[in-house]
C-alpha positions as CSV (number, residue, x, y, z in Angstrom):
1,X,-18.8,-105.4,-68.2
2,X,-17.7,-103.3,-65.2
3,X,-19.9,-105.3,-62.9
4,X,-18.5,-108.7,-64.1
5,X,-14.9,-107.5,-63.5
6,X,-15.8,-106.4,-60.0
7,X,-17.5,-109.8,-59.4
8,X,-14.3,-111.6,-60.5
9,X,-12.1,-109.4,-58.3
10,X,-14.1,-110.0,-55.2
11,X,-14.3,-113.7,-56.0
12,X,-10.5,-113.8,-56.4
13,X,-10.1,-112.0,-53.0
14,X,-12.5,-114.2,-51.3
15,X,-10.6,-117.4,-52.6
16,X,-7.2,-115.9,-51.4
17,X,-8.5,-115.4,-47.9
18,X,-9.5,-119.0,-47.7
19,X,-6.0,-120.2,-48.8
20,X,-3.9,-117.8,-46.7
21,X,-3.0,-119.8,-43.3
22,X,-4.1,-117.9,-40.3
23,X,-1.5,-116.9,-37.7
24,X,-1.4,-118.6,-34.4
25,X,-2.6,-115.6,-32.6
26,X,-5.9,-115.5,-34.9
27,X,-6.3,-119.2,-34.5
28,X,-6.3,-119.7,-30.7
29,X,-7.3,-117.6,-27.7
30,X,-4.2,-119.2,-25.8
31,X,-0.9,-117.4,-25.3
32,X,2.3,-119.2,-26.3
33,X,5.2,-117.4,-24.9
34,X,8.8,-118.3,-25.4
35,X,11.8,-116.8,-23.7
36,X,14.8,-116.0,-25.9
37,X,18.2,-115.3,-24.3
38,X,20.7,-112.8,-25.3
39,X,23.5,-115.3,-24.8
40,X,21.9,-117.8,-27.1
41,X,24.1,-116.3,-30.1
42,X,27.3,-117.4,-28.5
43,X,28.0,-121.2,-27.7
44,X,24.4,-122.2,-28.3
45,X,24.5,-120.7,-31.9
46,X,20.8,-120.2,-31.7
47,X,19.8,-116.9,-33.3
48,X,16.6,-114.8,-33.6
49,X,16.3,-115.8,-37.2
50,X,15.9,-119.5,-35.9
51,X,12.9,-118.7,-34.0
52,X,9.8,-120.4,-35.2
53,X,7.7,-117.3,-34.6
54,X,4.5,-118.7,-36.5
55,X,4.1,-120.8,-33.4
56,X,4.4,-118.1,-30.9
57,X,2.1,-115.3,-29.9
58,X,4.6,-113.6,-27.5
59,X,8.4,-113.5,-27.1
60,X,10.2,-112.3,-23.9
61,X,13.8,-111.3,-24.4
62,X,16.1,-112.1,-21.4
63,X,17.3,-109.8,-20.0
64,X,17.7,-106.2,-19.5
65,X,19.7,-105.3,-16.3
66,X,18.9,-103.0,-13.4
67,X,21.7,-100.5,-12.6
68,X,22.9,-99.7,-9.3
69,X,21.1,-96.3,-9.6
70,X,17.8,-98.3,-10.2
71,X,17.3,-98.0,-14.1
72,X,16.6,-100.4,-16.9
73,X,19.8,-100.8,-18.9
74,X,20.9,-103.0,-21.8
75,X,22.0,-106.4,-20.5
76,X,24.6,-107.3,-23.2
77,X,25.3,-104.4,-25.6
78,X,27.0,-106.5,-28.1
79,X,24.4,-109.2,-28.5
80,X,21.5,-106.9,-28.0
81,X,22.2,-104.1,-30.2
82,X,25.6,-104.4,-31.9
83,X,26.1,-107.9,-33.3
84,X,25.7,-107.8,-37.0
85,X,23.4,-110.3,-38.7
86,X,23.8,-111.2,-42.4
87,X,22.4,-108.5,-44.6
88,X,22.0,-106.0,-41.7
89,X,22.2,-102.4,-43.3
90,X,25.1,-100.3,-42.3
91,X,22.9,-97.3,-41.4
92,X,20.4,-99.2,-39.1
93,X,20.1,-97.0,-35.7
94,X,20.8,-100.4,-33.9
95,X,21.8,-103.8,-34.8
96,X,21.9,-107.2,-32.9
97,X,19.2,-109.2,-31.5
98,X,17.0,-106.1,-31.0
99,X,16.9,-105.2,-34.7
100,X,16.3,-109.0,-35.8
101,X,13.3,-109.0,-33.3
102,X,11.8,-106.1,-35.4
103,X,12.4,-107.7,-38.4
104,X,10.6,-111.0,-37.1
105,X,7.8,-108.8,-36.3
106,X,7.6,-107.5,-39.9
107,X,7.4,-111.2,-41.0
108,X,5.0,-112.2,-38.4
109,X,2.8,-109.2,-37.5
110,X,0.8,-111.2,-34.8
111,X,4.0,-111.5,-32.7
112,X,4.5,-109.2,-29.7
113,X,7.8,-108.8,-28.1
114,X,8.5,-107.9,-24.5
115,X,11.8,-107.1,-22.9
116,X,12.4,-108.9,-19.5
117,X,14.1,-107.2,-16.8
118,X,16.0,-108.8,-14.1
119,X,16.1,-112.5,-13.9
120,X,17.9,-114.8,-11.3
121,X,21.4,-113.0,-11.8
122,X,20.3,-109.4,-12.2
123,X,17.6,-109.0,-9.4
124,X,19.9,-107.4,-7.0
125,X,18.8,-103.9,-7.4
126,X,15.2,-104.5,-7.7
127,X,14.5,-103.7,-3.9
128,X,16.5,-100.3,-4.2
129,X,14.5,-99.3,-7.3
130,X,11.2,-100.0,-5.6
131,X,12.0,-98.4,-2.3
132,X,10.6,-94.9,-2.9
133,X,8.1,-93.0,-5.0
134,X,11.0,-91.2,-6.6
135,X,13.0,-94.5,-7.3
136,X,9.9,-96.2,-8.8
137,X,9.2,-93.4,-11.0
138,X,12.9,-93.5,-12.1
139,X,13.0,-97.1,-12.8
140,X,9.7,-97.2,-14.7
141,X,10.5,-94.2,-16.8
142,X,13.8,-95.9,-17.8
143,X,12.2,-99.0,-18.7
144,X,9.7,-97.3,-20.9
145,X,12.4,-95.5,-22.7
146,X,14.2,-98.6,-23.3
147,X,11.2,-100.5,-24.4
148,X,10.5,-97.7,-27.0
149,X,14.0,-97.3,-28.1
150,X,14.2,-100.8,-29.4
151,X,10.6,-101.4,-30.6
152,X,9.4,-103.7,-27.9
153,X,5.6,-104.1,-27.3
154,X,5.8,-104.4,-23.5
155,X,7.8,-105.0,-20.3
156,X,8.1,-108.5,-18.3
157,X,9.3,-107.9,-14.8
158,X,11.6,-110.8,-13.5
159,X,12.1,-109.7,-9.9
160,X,13.4,-113.0,-8.5
161,X,12.2,-112.2,-5.7
162,X,10.8,-109.6,-3.5
163,X,11.9,-109.9,0.1
164,X,14.2,-112.8,-0.6
165,X,16.5,-112.1,-3.6
166,X,17.1,-115.5,-5.0
167,X,20.9,-115.2,-5.8
168,X,21.6,-112.9,-2.8
169,X,18.9,-113.2,-0.2
170,X,20.4,-110.5,2.1
171,X,19.5,-107.8,-0.4
172,X,15.9,-108.1,0.1
173,X,13.8,-106.1,2.5
174,X,10.4,-107.0,4.2
175,X,8.9,-103.9,2.7
176,X,9.6,-105.3,-0.8
177,X,6.1,-107.1,-0.6
178,X,4.2,-103.5,-0.6
179,X,6.9,-101.9,-2.7
180,X,6.5,-104.6,-5.6
181,X,2.8,-103.7,-5.8
182,X,3.7,-99.9,-5.7
183,X,6.3,-100.6,-8.5
184,X,4.1,-102.3,-10.9
185,X,1.5,-99.6,-10.2
186,X,3.9,-97.2,-11.4
187,X,5.0,-99.1,-14.4
188,X,1.4,-99.4,-15.5
189,X,0.8,-95.7,-15.1
190,X,3.8,-94.8,-17.2
191,X,3.1,-97.4,-19.9
192,X,-0.5,-96.2,-20.2
193,X,0.6,-92.4,-20.4
194,X,3.2,-93.7,-23.0
195,X,0.5,-95.6,-24.8
196,X,-1.9,-92.6,-25.0
197,X,0.9,-90.5,-26.3
198,X,1.2,-93.0,-28.9
199,X,-2.2,-92.7,-30.2
200,X,-3.9,-95.2,-27.8
201,X,-1.4,-98.0,-28.0
202,X,-1.6,-100.6,-25.1
203,X,1.9,-101.6,-23.9
204,X,1.9,-104.9,-22.1
205,X,3.0,-105.5,-18.5
206,X,3.7,-109.0,-17.3
207,X,5.9,-110.7,-14.5
208,X,7.6,-114.0,-14.2
209,X,6.1,-115.2,-10.8
210,X,7.4,-117.8,-8.4
211,X,5.7,-121.1,-8.0
212,X,7.0,-121.9,-4.7
213,X,4.6,-121.2,-1.7
214,X,7.1,-119.2,0.4
215,X,8.0,-116.9,-2.6
216,X,4.4,-116.2,-3.7
217,X,3.4,-115.8,0.0
218,X,5.6,-112.7,-0.2
219,X,3.8,-111.0,-3.1
220,X,0.3,-109.1,-2.8
221,X,-1.1,-111.3,-5.5
222,X,-4.6,-110.1,-5.3
223,X,-3.3,-106.5,-5.5
224,X,-0.8,-106.8,-8.4
225,X,-3.1,-108.5,-10.8
226,X,-5.1,-105.4,-11.9
227,X,-1.9,-103.6,-13.1
228,X,-0.8,-106.9,-15.0
229,X,-1.9,-108.2,-18.4
230,X,-1.0,-111.6,-17.4
231,X,1.2,-113.4,-14.8
232,X,3.9,-116.2,-15.9
233,X,4.0,-118.7,-13.2
234,X,7.5,-120.4,-13.2
235,X,6.2,-124.0,-12.4
236,X,9.6,-125.5,-12.6
237,X,12.8,-125.8,-10.6
238,X,10.7,-127.3,-7.8
239,X,13.6,-129.7,-7.4
240,X,17.1,-129.8,-8.6
241,X,20.9,-130.5,-7.6
242,X,20.5,-128.3,-4.7
243,X,18.4,-131.2,-3.2
244,X,20.2,-134.3,-1.8
245,X,17.3,-136.4,-2.9
246,X,16.1,-136.9,-6.3
247,X,12.7,-135.7,-7.4
248,X,10.9,-133.8,-10.3
249,X,12.0,-130.7,-11.8
250,X,8.5,-129.7,-12.8
251,X,5.8,-132.2,-11.9
252,X,2.2,-131.3,-12.9
253,X,0.7,-133.0,-9.7
254,X,1.9,-134.4,-6.3
255,X,3.2,-138.0,-6.4
256,X,1.7,-139.9,-3.6
257,X,4.9,-142.1,-3.3
258,X,7.0,-139.0,-2.4
259,X,7.5,-139.6,1.4
260,X,8.3,-136.0,2.2
261,X,5.3,-134.2,3.1
262,X,6.9,-130.8,2.6
263,X,6.9,-131.6,-1.2
264,X,3.1,-132.0,-1.5
265,X,2.6,-128.3,-2.5
266,X,5.5,-128.3,-5.1
267,X,3.9,-128.9,-8.2
268,X,2.5,-126.9,-11.1
269,X,-1.3,-127.8,-10.2
270,X,-0.9,-126.6,-6.5
271,X,0.8,-123.4,-7.7
272,X,-1.9,-122.5,-10.2
273,X,-4.5,-123.3,-7.5
274,X,-2.9,-120.9,-5.1
275,X,-2.8,-118.2,-7.6
276,X,-6.6,-118.6,-8.5
277,X,-7.5,-118.8,-4.9
278,X,-5.9,-115.3,-4.4
279,X,-8.5,-114.0,-6.9
280,X,-6.5,-113.8,-9.9
281,X,-8.6,-114.4,-13.1
282,X,-7.8,-117.8,-14.9
283,X,-7.3,-116.1,-18.1
284,X,-4.5,-114.0,-16.5
285,X,-2.5,-117.1,-15.4
286,X,0.1,-118.6,-17.8
287,X,1.6,-122.0,-17.0
288,X,5.4,-122.0,-17.2
289,X,7.1,-125.1,-18.5
290,X,10.8,-126.0,-18.9
291,X,12.5,-126.9,-21.9
292,X,15.3,-128.4,-19.8
293,X,15.8,-131.1,-17.2
294,X,17.5,-131.4,-13.9
295,X,19.8,-134.3,-12.9
296,X,21.7,-135.9,-10.0
297,X,24.7,-138.3,-9.9
298,X,25.7,-141.1,-7.4
299,X,21.9,-142.3,-7.3
300,X,21.4,-146.0,-6.2
301,X,19.5,-148.3,-8.4
302,X,16.5,-148.4,-6.3
303,X,12.9,-147.4,-7.7
304,X,14.9,-146.6,-10.9
305,X,16.7,-143.7,-9.2
306,X,13.4,-141.7,-8.1
307,X,13.1,-140.3,-4.5
308,X,16.7,-141.7,-3.9
309,X,19.7,-140.1,-2.2
310,X,22.3,-138.4,-4.4
311,X,25.8,-137.3,-3.8
312,X,26.3,-134.8,-6.5
313,X,25.2,-133.5,-9.9
314,X,26.3,-134.8,-13.5
315,X,27.8,-132.5,-16.1
316,X,25.2,-130.8,-17.7
317,X,24.8,-129.1,-21.2
318,X,26.1,-125.8,-20.2
319,X,26.1,-126.0,-16.4
320,X,26.4,-128.8,-13.9
321,X,23.1,-130.6,-13.4
322,X,21.0,-128.9,-16.1
323,X,20.3,-130.4,-19.5
324,X,18.7,-129.0,-22.7
325,X,16.1,-131.1,-24.0
326,X,17.8,-131.4,-27.3
327,X,20.8,-132.7,-25.4
328,X,18.6,-135.1,-23.4
329,X,17.0,-136.5,-26.8
330,X,20.4,-136.8,-28.7
331,X,22.7,-138.2,-26.0
332,X,20.8,-139.3,-23.0
333,X,17.6,-141.0,-24.2
334,X,19.7,-143.5,-26.4
335,X,21.7,-144.7,-23.4
336,X,19.2,-144.2,-20.4
337,X,15.8,-145.8,-19.6
338,X,12.8,-143.5,-19.7
339,X,10.3,-144.0,-17.0
340,X,7.0,-142.4,-16.5
341,X,5.2,-141.4,-13.4
342,X,1.4,-141.6,-13.9
343,X,0.4,-139.0,-10.8
344,X,3.0,-136.4,-11.5
345,X,2.5,-136.8,-15.3
346,X,6.1,-136.3,-16.2
347,X,8.9,-138.6,-17.1
348,X,12.4,-139.3,-15.9
349,X,15.6,-141.1,-17.1
350,X,17.9,-143.2,-15.1
351,X,21.3,-144.8,-16.1
352,X,22.0,-147.7,-13.6
353,X,25.5,-148.1,-14.8
354,X,26.3,-144.4,-14.4
355,X,23.9,-143.9,-11.3
356,X,22.5,-140.8,-13.0
357,X,18.9,-139.8,-12.8
358,X,17.3,-137.0,-14.9
359,X,13.8,-135.2,-14.3
360,X,12.6,-133.5,-17.5
361,X,9.6,-132.7,-19.7
362,X,9.1,-134.2,-23.0
363,X,6.5,-133.8,-25.8
364,X,4.2,-136.4,-23.9
365,X,4.1,-134.4,-20.6
366,X,3.8,-131.0,-22.3
367,X,0.7,-132.1,-24.2
368,X,-0.8,-132.9,-20.8
369,X,0.0,-129.7,-19.5
370,X,-1.4,-127.9,-22.4
371,X,-4.6,-129.9,-22.2
372,X,-4.7,-128.8,-18.4
373,X,-4.3,-125.3,-19.3
374,X,-7.3,-125.7,-21.6
375,X,-9.4,-127.6,-19.3
376,X,-8.9,-125.0,-16.5
377,X,-9.4,-122.0,-18.9
378,X,-5.9,-120.7,-18.1
379,X,-4.3,-117.9,-20.3
380,X,-1.8,-120.0,-22.1
381,X,1.8,-121.5,-21.8
382,X,5.1,-120.0,-21.2
383,X,8.3,-121.7,-21.6
384,X,12.1,-121.3,-20.7
385,X,13.7,-121.2,-23.3
386,X,13.9,-121.5,-27.1
387,X,17.3,-122.8,-27.5
388,X,16.7,-125.8,-25.4
389,X,14.2,-127.4,-27.8
390,X,15.4,-129.6,-30.7
391,X,16.1,-127.8,-34.1
392,X,12.9,-129.5,-35.3
393,X,10.9,-127.6,-32.4
394,X,9.7,-131.1,-30.9
395,X,8.6,-129.4,-27.7
396,X,7.1,-126.2,-29.2
397,X,5.2,-128.2,-31.7
398,X,3.8,-130.4,-29.0
399,X,2.4,-127.3,-27.2
400,X,1.2,-125.6,-30.4
401,X,-0.7,-128.7,-31.6
402,X,-2.4,-129.5,-28.3
403,X,-3.4,-125.8,-27.7
404,X,-5.0,-125.7,-31.3
405,X,-6.6,-129.1,-31.0
406,X,-10.3,-129.2,-31.1
């Protein structure tokens, strides 16, 4: 009788294993990394509780700041650790998005979270933080403390960019090239020390890396990669309202009908090949894709607005010239004509009456990019950022389905 009961119990357990769906991390070797921004809880009304974590392997939280003293600090105290979500306990050590990320990980144990440090706006003090052995140790120590305090699984360093700081170019130094490598080495050492102290935990270290040749030429690509779990290559913003001629925000390949030879390397394929040529293993390279578009105004009705002069940028979703995909789908696709570029493998919109051209990615172009990741054996896809998608997750679903297709 005892043997029969044991057999039934084992059989029921086996049947249960067959019916429980696997998490994305179990199903696929490819990473799907989404950025979530602290400011999403404000006008965007997109909360941590809205994140479709079943379709992500990793989540990067943007951003922690770098203080004048060269330490990692909380970027938005209210959103990060004070905002009260429904049903938050009164006695929790911290609230806000940080607590909800830990709740999310309890619901989806495969999900790993990283706190991203810096970004375009908060990269001003990286050069000082990386300048000396002492300053590097101080920075790394503060980052590890912040990571541990709020329950993250790693750090994502978004220095935009060494030598030539994007928002304030005068704040960079020529020695940033070498110091960036030394900074990552110090971060890796301190993360490993903390992991050993925590019983053999491996804490992740990644970077958001530039896709433009000038910026990545200022980084010791071959020397930084041993310290990193992977590199997120930001293969977008190749073109935008800062250009006086319309072009593609995130082309996969070069367009032969683009008459400007300087644009030949400004595409995702060329960027990834450059990183591979630097000796970085393919599985450590993650292709970054945008969940937004870039637009121009005053564009003449020639070639449906592509590669044409522009005299400004239109109002965007949250800032001039930039459009969330959800906004494009709801408000621009119905009133504009969609065109497709076979070589660049991306679409664009043109409204002849309003003379507005918008370059963007959609489910079709993202499926092609995900297929490219698979065919080249790359490490996965990263995207900026979750709130730009539709509430039905049209873009993320396209990536997920393609990366999990046979």
